[in-house]
C-alpha angles and dihedrals in degrees: 000000000000116000117259109228124187116199117198111207134025107231129108095287093047094048092047088053090051093047092048095046094047090045091065095045106273125140105238134196121187115206118201119186095211135048128265090288088066097039111127097033116215092340089073091062096053132094088246094241122149125198113216138156118257132170102219147338092283089064089056093047089052088064094048101066091123095046118091098181106147091216091072091080090058097044130111105204093176118195135288107195123196091252091060093047089051092049091049092053090051099045109140093009114123088213110063094189116111116232118227094268094050090046091053091049093052098040098046100034097101096043090049093053089046089051091055092046091050088050090056109274109143115217134185139186116273096237097158097053109020107039140058126196114246123170090348094306129110103233118197122211141184099036096277114112117145137046136179113271107259092025117243094342091051091046097056095040091051092047091047090053091049091049094049092048087055092055101262115153113221120203123186127194090042111125111187111218104169141028115226110231134018142256089303096057139349113211106171147318141271119225128216102272094040106274114142126208122196124211143159090240141007124213114201111208100147100125135245132295101268095117093059109085094197093053090047089053092047097049107022100031138271093277089066091073085080096052118115112245105227100195144026118348089218099074092101099145096264095141092046093049094048095048095045088048092065096044107277117155125244124236137182134025111313090189093062135072146163104273128171140183111271131182110263087233091064108133124221106275091211096086102006119141089209111114115253094245091056098048095077086060090081087074117107107200106143091094094121087078095053142019133272123220130192129211091280090058091249133131110238107180137038096253091195099044090120143332109309088245087075101039108032095084090054102041095067087065090051090053091051089054092059123095107285091007095265142098140184124238113212129199139167134215093272092073107025092102088058095056116104117256090252089077090067097047117125113265097028114149096245136157128183138192140165093229130049094226090055091047091051091056091051095057101105114225094011130118096245097199092050091046092054091048090052092049094048091050090047093050092049091050098057106111098205093196096119131055117257110245121171092192094069142021092276103187089232092148148155126253132208098021122124087225108037131203103225103194140013092025111163123163115253092242111125118078144253094066119196136188137193127203114227140182135183124290119192116216106175141337125250100212114090146121128327111245136170124236089273088057093247111152112243135212125227090266090058096251119131120246102236113240097015126105135164137201141168122026090352091071105096127209103028094108122041124141096012143007121220107213115256094023094109097061091044091049089049090054094045096049094034089057091045092048093049094050094045093046089053090054099254 
């Protein structure tokens, strides 16, 4: 008899679990709490990018057989070896050793993306966000190269189609509220309304707790009630609550999360009519090419500490810590062509001026005199002894400031000057369940709970001191695939 596998959730991790389980003969049912408008979970709101290790450009081209973009012939994809992926995961961590989950993510990242591509997921190079043209070549930077065609929306729709072709049944409007069984064996789920479904295994891939304001306040701090929720309103911690309720162990930092700079005009995504692909455009993550000021008119982070791929998920938290929970990002005409298209979207909170002193007075909520003093000191501190180069950490830095800007430091000197008001947007939480490399959920004593697996945001401990962009979707695919295979008995 084929194994009966129940998958809770419908995002990238859930669908990868379904594809993997069905691919080895299991009968699979995917259970989504919301309707079709919520299908895909947080994955649907992403840019669809996956970070994975690869040895050279040929390895990238091998994944692009279905992509006929003429720019590929003029692209330098570089390399992103496993050692670099490992180092990026451990940035800021005093212990550079990968744990078993991180090692599995790094070591199987390429083969997992290749598995999805072979199954029918179309991918394409991320020209608009991850490359700059230099000497007629498209040069990729920051270890992030490919995304699903159609971004997050395209990712989940392609994975849904693959899953359904493999025989997976997808049910929407089915909120799971209870696991059947205990720490000795999980044998199914109970739905809101009372229906029970039996299965040989359950895969929890229903996201973290970021959409529940009370849980954010409890674990992250009271100020996080005010954070903008960037994704689905249904990630309320259901999977976490159910698993902990039968004796699963916690893992990871419950006081940390993926948090980015968002325009203060960002609407609630819960009932927004804005299409999923457009909602990510409220992000404001080109700050490495400018400066950020708080209400006191002060800089508060090193905007050029690293590529934004490695700082953007932390700097939203820093904005929330500022007076009033907001900041302004300032740029001049030298870099406006480098800003992502999201900066020009209708409704952005933007001001412009031909003089810095005028711009400073237009920054709502900011001490204008202090802001101008900060900007003048910043301009005077830019060394200017190295060429500006957005494709690498260029060492174009400031000198003499208590808080330096380490790379991409240009004086704000060419009008028009523009500024954008931002706040903090929470994407997903880092605290979750303890699992083994096969995605089996563990108890405090280290033993697996038979019949229970977890993937996606529910996996705790993968991300700690930093978050390399694109790692979440890749981790969802890696552990979703592992969970599906293990749940099917392989």
